[in-house]
Structures are given as structure tokens and as C-alpha cells.
N, C-alpha and C positions, 0 to 999 in steps of 0.2 A: 504494500500500500504506500502510495506517495505521501509525503508529509506536507504540512502547510508551513510556509516560511513566515517570518515576522511581519510581512506585509500582506499576508493572506493569500499568497501565491504558492502554487505547488512547485517544489524544487525538484528538478529532474533527477538529481542524484540521491534523493530520499533523505537529505539532511537539511536541518534548519540553519541558515547562515548565522554566524556569530555577529552581533552588533558591536563591532570594535570601536565605532566612533560615536556611540550614543553617550552623551554627557549627562543624562539624567541620573539622579541618585540611584544606587543599586536596587533598593527596594522597589522603587517606581518601575525600573526596567524589568524586574522579576515579575511584578504584577501584570505589566503590559504583555510580556511574553507569554505568561501563563494564560491570560485572558484570550489571546489570539489562538493558542492551541486548544484550550478547552471549548472555545466557541465553535470550532470547526471540526473537531474530532471527538470520538467517543472517549469517555473518561479513562477507560482501560488502555487506550492507545497513547495517552500522554504520560511521559516519564519525567522524573526530576532531572535526568541527564539532558533531555531535550529542552526543558525549560531553561536550565543553566546555560546551555549552548546558545539558545535564542536570545537570552538576556545579556550574554557576553560576560558571565561571571563563572567562577569556579563552583563546582558542585558543593564543596564545603561551605562556600559563602552563602549559597542558596539555603543551606540548612541552618545557617545562623539566623535567618529571617523567618523561615517556615520549617517546622520540625518534621513535616510529612507532606505527602501529596494531598491528603485530606485537608490539612491545615491551610495549604496553599489555595485549594479550591474554595474553601469557605472564606479565606482572607480576600480573595479576588471579589467574591460576591459582596462581602461587607464593605470593602473599600469602594467598589463601584456605586453602591447605594448611598454610602456616606457622602461621596463626592457630589452625586446628584442632589442630595438634600442640601448640602452647603451651598451649592450653586444657586438654587432658587431662594434659599433663606437669605443669603447675603444680598440678593437683588432687591429685596423688599425693604428699602430704606425707610425707617419709621418716620422720618421727617416728610416723606412724600404723602400726598393724599391717598386715601385707601383705594380708590379705583386704579390709580397708577401703580400702586403696589401689587394689586391683583393682576393687572395687565402684564406687568413685568414678570411676576412669578410664573404665570402661564407660559409666557413667551420663552423665558430662559429654560423652563423645564422641557418644552417641546424641542427647542434647539439643542439643548445638551444631549438628550438621548438620540436625536437625529445625527449629531456629530459623533456619537459613540454607539454606532449600530452593533458593534461586536458585543456590547453589554446586553442589548436586547436579545441577541442570538444566544448569549451565554445564559440569560435568565430562563430560556426555554429548555436548557439541558437539565438532565436529572441523573443522579446517582443514588439508587435505592438505599444504600447504606448510610447516606448522608441526608436522607429526606427530612428527618426531624430537625437536625441542626439547620439545614437550609431553610426550612419553613419558618423557623423561629427568627432567623435573620431577616427574611423577607417581611414577615408580619410586623416586626419591630419597625422596619423602615416604612411600611405602609401606614402604621399608626402615627409616626412622626409627620409624614406628609399630610395625612388626614387632619391631624391636630393643627398643623400650620394653616392650611386653607380654611378649616372650620373656624378657627380663631379670628382670621381675617374677615370672614363673612359676618361673624357675630359682632365684631367691632363696627363693621359697616352698618349693621342693623341698629345697634345702640346709638350710633351717631346720626342716624337718619339718612345716610347716603344710600343704603340698600333697603328695599322694602322688607317688611316682616315676612319671613319665610322659614322653612325648615332648614337650618344651616347644615345639618348632617346630609340631608337629601341633596342639597345644592353642592356640597363637597363631593359626594359620590358622582354627581353629574359631571363636575369639572374633571375629576380624575379619570372617569370613564371616557370622556371626550378626548383627553390628552392621549390616552392609550390607543383609542381607535384611530386617531389621526396618524399616530406613529406607525401603527401596524397595518392599516388598511387603505389609507388615502392614496398612496402611490406617489409617483414623482411628477405628476402633471403640473404642479405649481411650486414655486420656491418655498422652502420651509419658513423663511422669515415672513413671508406673506401669509402663509397658513397660520402661523403662531399669532400673528397680529390680529387676523380676522377671528380666530377662535377666542382670543381674549376679549375682543369687542362684543362678540356674540354672548359670551358668558356675562359680561358686564351689563349688557342690555337686559338680559333675563333677570338680573338682580336689582336693577335700578328702580328707584321710586317712580311710580307711574306706569311701569311696564309689567309689574308682577302683582297679582291680586293678593290682598291680605289673606292670611290663613284663617280658617274657621277656628272658633274657640276650641281649645283643647290640643291644638297642634304644638309640638315642641318648637321653641324658638331659641 
């Protein structure tokens, strides 16, 4: 079976080229190399030797950062989700108006995962032995993202910027829309345009005057 090189291309000789000129920190190089391999090949086909070679580090150095292939796999998952969360969290400057914070959070989330398609592919992989640990990491990340958007919506409702609505339902709608755009929309339009329009669509649905008030008894 031919291997996948560090750029996602199949190497004719079956080996992954060593990244001799990569100036990134070693841990970052290891994560990037492991992500590329795990995203395109079955878990069983990926070895620590190949990851070390692709990252341009000695195998012993690799084990200084990750004690096993399992630890590396879970580390890649955790790091990717953490990076995505930090990206949209830091975009929401509290000094900005709430609608602009929401618009930016949606936009940078879409664009981050579009620029990191290997992460999306990696999230779809599974290793039965690691299912419990994998699901815990993903669930924790989902909760952080959910709480971020839900808190923003609740703040908008309290301030009168957003109409009274079910903040949890609105958050699920936003997260589901982001996921659908990334997975299913295709390449017919620039991602920057899609993310902008998605943000505008979500804001229109939340804004005062465009959303009906909830019936008594609905959570707010």
C-alpha cells in the first residue's frame, strides 16, 4: 500500500519524506504529521516511525511528547478542537457589539475548519479501542462551543439586541448550520462569502422584529 506524504500526496517509493526545513516547534510538527497520516489512512497503518519521519524528528523525540500511538491520536484530536475553540473565542472581542461578535464567531469558525479540512476528515475516523476517550474529548469540546454561543445569545436577549427566544435551540441551529455548510455546501462559492452570509442569516433570525416572542413557559 502506498503511503501518504506530509502534503497529502502519495509517495511513489512508499515512504513519507522527512520535513528537514520545517521551522515549527517539534510538537507542532509531530501533531501536523500525525494528523495528515491518521486523516488519510487506517489507524493500524500509521506507525510512530512514520510519524517521526514525516515530522522530521527522531523516534525518541516523538516519545518525549507522546508516550504511545494512542496518546498521539487523542492528542491530535484534543489539540485540533482546542485550536478551533480558541480561534472563535478570541475573535469575539467583548468591546464589540454583540451582533458583530456573533458574526465574527460564525465566520472564523467556518473559515478555520475550511482551512483545516484534514481535521474534518480526521474527526470522521474511528478506532474502537479509543471510542470512549475520543467521545469524551469531542463532547467536552462541543459543550465549550455550545456554552460560548449560548452565552452570547443570552447576553443579546438580556440587552434587547436579540428577540426573546430559546437560546439553546438557537445555538443548536447555529452549530448545525456551520457543520452543514462545511460538509455539504460544496465549492460553488468562496468560503469567506458563505461564512459572511451565514452569519447575516443567523443574525436576522435572532434580531428584534424578525423573531416572534416565545409563548409563556419556553426557556429563555
